C-alpha positions, 0 to 999 in steps of 0.5 A: 097770567093764570098761577101768577101769585102776587107777592106783597111786603110788609114795609114794617119789617124794612129797617134802616141802619148806620153806622160812622166811619169813627166807630170802632170796628166792633160796634154794632149796626144801629137803627137809623129809622123806621121808614123811608120816604121813597125807600131806595131811589135808583135812577139813571143819568142820560145825555143828548147827542144832537145829530143831523138826522135827530138826537140819539139819547145815551144812558149814563151812571146809576144814581141811588139815594135812601130818603130816610125818616130818620129819629133821634134824641137831641145829644144821642149818638145818631144825631151828634154823629149825623152832624159831623158827618155833615159838617166835616163832608164824610160818608157814613155807612148804611144798611137796608134790611129787609126783615121779611126775608129774613132766615130763622133758626131752629128756634124761631128766632131771626139769624140773619137778614138780606141787606143792601148796603152802600157808604152815603153821604147825608145831605143836611140835618134839619133841626126839628122842633117837634112838639109832642112828636119825636125828633124826625126828619127826612134826610136824603142819604146820597150813595157813593157808587152803587149799593151792594147787596149781602146778608147781615148776621143777627150778631151785627145788628144792635140789639136796640134795633130788633127790640125797638124796630120790629118789637113794635109790631109783634105779639107778647106773651106775660114773660115778655112785660116785666122785670125781674126785681120785685118792687117795694112800696115807696116809704110812707106809703099806707100798705094796710088794706082800707075798712 
């Protein structure tokens, strides 16, 4: 075990994206959730065959699920899309992106990110009644078949995914905060200094 280096990953940099089958092909991947309850669950079915001398166990097909803490606001595209997917019993595209292993360009910006992709059916859409909290629910996405590994270019991702998902944990410079328009005082506001 000498020389073994343990490597940990930041869970904050693993994001989930979604796209619906009725979206336009040019539509970018949107953020589904910032975290997962159990991330990827990869299990194999097994069966038992009774023989005279005992039982033989055989392995069956793999089953994969993503259990994602999904966020939305009522009436937004994610909420309405998931509701429609559950009602129509259709699969949606799910990506699990690991920005711990993102590739950077010459300027230090993210160029691409490794991801797992699968077509999945959400198991339901709980209507949460959050008090002073985000509207969210743990939803199990049952993968049809198996997930496939690949790489996503940053141009395939909704810019808001990067802004909401990664910048929450990022350092900001003075130029990252504020707007470029000048703000005028509201009408009727006293702008004279107090004496």
